[in-house]
C-alpha positions in Angstrom: 100.8 -4.0 30.1 98.6 -2.2 32.8 94.8 -2.2 32.4 93.3 0.8 31.7 89.7 -0.1 33.4 89.5 -2.5 36.2 86.0 -3.8 37.4 85.1 -4.5 41.0 82.4 -7.0 42.3 81.4 -5.8 45.5 79.7 -2.4 46.9 81.2 -3.1 50.7 83.9 -1.5 52.4 86.5 -3.5 50.7 85.0 -3.2 47.5 84.9 0.7 47.5 88.7 1.0 49.3 89.8 -0.7 46.7 87.8 0.8 44.0 89.5 4.3 45.6 93.3 2.8 45.3 92.8 1.9 42.0 90.8 5.3 41.1 93.8 7.6 42.6 96.2 5.9 40.5 94.6 7.1 36.7 92.8 4.1 36.5 89.1 4.0 35.2 86.9 1.6 37.9 83.7 -0.2 37.1 82.6 -0.8 40.2 79.3 -3.1 40.7 77.0 -4.3 43.5 73.9 -5.9 43.2 71.9 -3.3 45.7 71.8 0.0 44.9 71.8 1.3 48.4 75.3 -0.3 49.1 76.4 2.1 45.9 74.8 5.0 47.0 76.1 4.6 50.8 79.8 3.5 49.7 79.9 7.0 47.3 78.7 8.7 50.1 81.3 7.6 52.7 83.6 7.5 49.7 83.4 11.3 49.1 83.6 12.0 52.9 87.2 10.0 52.8 88.3 11.8 50.2 87.0 15.9 51.9 89.0 14.4 54.8 92.5 13.7 53.1 92.0 17.2 51.3 91.2 19.4 54.6 94.4 17.2 56.0 96.5 18.4 52.9 97.2 14.7 51.7 95.1 15.4 48.6 94.6 18.5 46.3 91.0 18.9 45.5 91.2 18.4 41.6 92.8 14.9 42.5 89.4 14.2 45.0 87.6 15.1 42.2 89.6 13.3 39.4 89.5 10.3 41.4 85.6 10.6 42.2 85.0 10.7 38.4 86.9 7.6 37.2 84.3 5.6 39.2 81.4 4.2 37.7 78.9 2.1 39.7 76.3 -0.4 38.0 73.6 -2.5 39.9 71.6 -4.0 36.9 73.4 -7.0 35.8 77.1 -6.9 34.8 76.9 -6.4 31.2 79.2 -3.0 32.0 82.2 -5.2 33.3 82.6 -6.4 29.6 84.7 -2.8 29.4 87.1 -4.2 32.2 90.9 -5.5 31.2 91.0 -6.7 34.5 87.8 -8.0 37.5 88.5 -8.5 41.1 85.5 -9.3 42.9 85.4 -8.4 46.5 81.9 -9.8 48.1 81.3 -11.3 51.3 83.8 -14.3 52.7 81.6 -16.9 51.1 82.5 -19.7 49.1 79.1 -20.4 46.8 78.5 -16.8 46.6 82.0 -16.1 45.2 81.3 -19.0 42.8 78.6 -17.6 42.0 79.8 -14.7 41.1 82.6 -16.2 39.0 80.4 -18.0 36.6 78.6 -15.1 35.6 82.1 -12.7 34.9 83.3 -15.9 33.0 79.9 -15.4 30.7 80.5 -11.4 31.1 83.9 -10.6 30.7 86.2 -11.1 27.7 88.2 -14.4 27.2 91.1 -12.3 27.3 90.2 -10.5 30.9 91.9 -11.4 34.3 89.9 -12.3 37.0 91.0 -11.7 40.6 89.2 -12.5 43.9 90.1 -10.8 47.1 89.7 -13.8 49.5 91.2 -14.0 52.4 90.9 -17.5 53.2 89.0 -19.5 50.5 90.7 -21.8 47.8 91.4 -19.9 44.6 91.9 -23.2 43.0 88.1 -24.0 43.2 86.7 -20.5 42.7 88.3 -20.8 39.7 87.1 -24.4 38.3 83.8 -22.2 38.3 85.1 -20.3 35.3 86.1 -21.8 31.7 89.6 -19.9 32.0 90.8 -20.7 35.4 94.7 -20.1 34.1 93.2 -16.7 34.0 92.4 -16.6 37.9 94.6 -15.3 40.7 94.2 -14.5 44.8 94.7 -10.5 44.8 93.9 -10.1 48.7 94.0 -6.3 50.1 94.0 -5.7 53.4 91.3 -3.7 55.8 91.8 -0.6 54.6 92.3 -1.2 51.6 94.1 2.7 50.9 95.8 2.8 53.9 97.1 -0.8 54.0 100.2 -0.9 52.2 100.1 -5.0 51.5 98.5 -7.0 48.8 98.7 -11.0 49.3 98.7 -12.9 46.1 98.0 -16.5 45.6 98.4 -18.8 42.7 95.3 -21.6 42.1 96.7 -25.1 40.8 96.3 -23.6 37.2 96.8 -19.9 37.1 99.6 -19.3 34.4 102.9 -17.1 35.1 101.6 -14.2 33.0 98.1 -13.8 35.3 100.1 -13.8 38.0 102.7 -11.1 36.5 99.8 -9.1 35.9 98.2 -9.1 39.2 101.7 -8.4 40.9 102.4 -5.9 38.4 98.7 -4.1 39.2 99.8 -4.2 42.8 102.9 -2.3 42.3 101.4 0.1 40.4 99.0 0.5 42.5 102.1 1.8 45.6 101.3 -1.8 47.3 103.9 -4.1 48.4 103.5 -7.7 47.5 103.8 -11.3 49.4 103.3 -14.7 47.7 101.4 -17.5 49.2 101.0 -20.6 48.1 96.7 -21.3 47.5 96.1 -22.6 51.8 93.3 -21.7 53.5 94.0 -18.6 55.1 97.1 -17.6 53.0 99.7 -16.3 55.2 98.2 -12.9 56.6 95.0 -14.5 58.1 96.1 -17.9 58.7 98.7 -15.7 61.3 95.8 -13.4 62.1 92.3 -14.7 62.6 93.6 -17.2 65.5 94.9 -14.7 67.1 91.6 -13.0 67.0 90.0 -15.6 67.7 91.8 -16.4 70.7 91.2 -12.7 72.0 87.9 -13.4 71.7 88.2 -16.8 74.0 90.2 -14.3 76.3 87.2 -11.7 76.5 84.6 -14.9 77.2 86.3 -16.1 79.9 86.6 -12.6 81.7 91.0 -12.9 81.3 90.8 -9.4 81.0 89.0 -6.3 79.5 88.5 -5.7 75.9 90.7 -2.5 76.6 93.5 -4.4 78.7 93.6 -7.2 75.5 94.1 -5.1 73.0 96.5 -2.6 74.9 98.7 -5.9 75.8 99.2 -6.6 72.3 99.7 -2.9 71.5 102.4 -2.3 74.0 103.4 -5.5 74.6 104.4 -6.9 71.0 103.6 -3.0 68.9 100.7 -4.0 67.3 99.2 -0.7 65.6 95.8 -2.1 66.4 95.0 -4.5 69.3 93.0 -7.3 68.2 89.7 -7.0 68.8 89.8 -3.1 67.5 91.5 -4.7 64.7 88.6 -7.9 64.5 85.7 -4.6 64.6 87.6 -2.9 62.1 87.7 -6.3 59.6 84.3 -7.0 60.3 83.3 -9.9 62.8 81.0 -11.9 60.0 84.3 -11.7 57.9 86.2 -13.2 61.1 83.9 -15.8 61.9 83.6 -16.9 58.3 87.4 -17.2 58.3 87.6 -19.1 61.2 85.0 -21.5 59.4 86.8 -21.7 56.5 90.1 -22.8 58.7 88.3 -25.3 60.9 86.6 -27.1 58.2 89.5 -27.2 55.5 92.3 -28.4 58.6 89.8 -30.2 61.0 91.5 -28.8 63.9 90.1 -28.0 67.1 92.7 -24.9 67.8 90.5 -23.1 65.0 87.4 -23.6 66.6 85.3 -20.1 66.3 84.8 -18.8 70.1 81.1 -18.9 70.7 81.5 -15.4 71.6 82.6 -14.2 68.4 79.4 -16.2 66.6 77.1 -14.5 69.4 78.4 -11.0 68.4 77.8 -11.5 64.7 74.3 -13.6 65.1 72.9 -10.6 67.1 74.3 -8.3 63.9 76.9 -6.7 65.9 79.5 -6.6 63.2 82.0 -4.3 64.0 82.6 -0.8 61.9 80.4 -1.2 59.2 77.5 -2.0 61.4 78.1 1.0 64.0 78.5 -1.6 67.2 80.9 -4.5 67.7 83.0 -5.0 70.5 83.5 -1.4 70.2 81.0 0.9 69.3 82.0 3.1 66.2 81.5 5.8 63.6 80.4 4.2 60.4 83.3 5.3 57.9 85.9 3.8 54.9 89.3 5.1 53.6 91.2 4.6 57.0 88.7 6.3 59.7 89.6 4.8 63.0 86.9 4.8 66.1 87.4 6.9 68.8 89.6 5.4 71.7 87.1 7.1 74.4 84.1 5.2 72.6 82.1 2.5 74.5 81.9 -1.2 74.2 79.4 -3.9 74.5 79.8 -6.5 77.0 78.5 -9.8 75.8 81.0 -11.6 77.9 79.5 -15.7 77.9 78.3 -16.7 81.7 78.9 -20.5 82.4 75.5 -20.9 81.9 75.8 -20.0 78.6 73.1 -17.0 79.1 74.0 -13.8 78.3 74.2 -10.8 80.9 72.5 -8.1 80.2 73.9 -5.8 77.8 75.7 -2.2 79.3 77.4 0.2 78.0 80.2 1.7 79.7 83.1 4.5 79.1 86.9 3.7 79.2 89.7 5.3 79.5 
């Protein structure tokens, strides 16, 4: 049985993207974030994304209005989430933060409510250990941008019941998503494959093996990737990429997962990609599948042999 109301915790680009997908399928969404400014910003971006869909003829105006009307936001505690039948956590990729959210959800939700995490790398078993009902906790990883990418990755923890897994799968499929299933291992399937590729692209960039444009072009045209690894990393969020690489590195204790120092520097500099307006490339901030213009510049943060940074220069590329 599908839920009537789904809670989403986290008002960032993933949280709003997930809320859009669910609300567009006729379900009510309770979206919670402790930062009211994040909710306000996300709502404005969602309105623009829906307006673009209407202009393109991909959505009727009445459907866009109905989608917006099904999303309720809150920022003052999780009391409103108690009405949700199914809750998806979509806060930052930080284990301590996610565990704290799950502890609070455990107290705030009904005993029969299923709790899912949108984590892309963190153990579902460990997140479930923060609750009194680990059998009702499951991994449900939506890809970015959630309204566009047709895949949801499911992961069962050690205690996840078959009933919980089936409920998560039914919800994903009702949203028009295909499902892949992973064991509860760091990075699961998608990001254990993708993030080392992204990390290696940063090593290539830091070593001046090729420009950002040529690194991405080599993978787009040479392997038929829709986006090159650097632009994809910008879209995901460089901070998220770094957190995933650190998780892989710490959990596997294998040097092949060592985060590239250049990736670390971008994050330290606050250059997080599309969500901050600038990463390897410069972007127009948007959600709902907007892509940065290919003609926009990227920042040259190539590392020097003495570990000093060159003067930051913007340049146009073709």
